[in-house]
C-alpha positions in Angstrom: 78.1 76.1 131.4 74.4 76.8 132.3 71.6 75.9 130.1 67.5 75.6 131.0 65.7 73.3 128.7 62.2 73.7 127.9 62.2 70.0 126.9 64.5 67.8 129.2 63.4 66.7 132.6 65.1 68.3 135.7 67.9 66.5 137.0 71.2 65.4 136.3 72.2 64.9 132.6 75.5 63.8 131.2 77.4 66.0 128.5 80.1 63.9 127.1 83.1 65.7 124.8 85.3 63.2 122.9 88.8 64.6 122.1 90.3 62.3 119.4 93.8 63.6 119.3 93.3 64.4 115.8 93.6 67.8 114.3 94.3 70.7 111.6 98.0 70.3 110.2 97.9 74.3 110.6 97.5 74.0 114.5 100.5 74.6 117.0 98.4 73.2 119.9 96.1 70.6 121.1 94.0 73.0 123.2 90.0 72.2 123.6 87.5 75.1 124.3 83.9 75.0 123.7 82.4 78.2 123.3 78.9 77.4 121.9 76.9 73.9 122.1 73.7 72.8 120.6 71.4 70.0 121.8 69.1 68.8 119.8 66.3 66.5 121.2 
């Protein structure tokens, strides 16, 4: 994922995603896939 922010300074930043182990009862699996992320400052 690439993103250029007009607000954050240049340099390394960390995005943490926590998998809780919870899932919808209709779900057959536990795959995590991110197709969009919104960051608010």
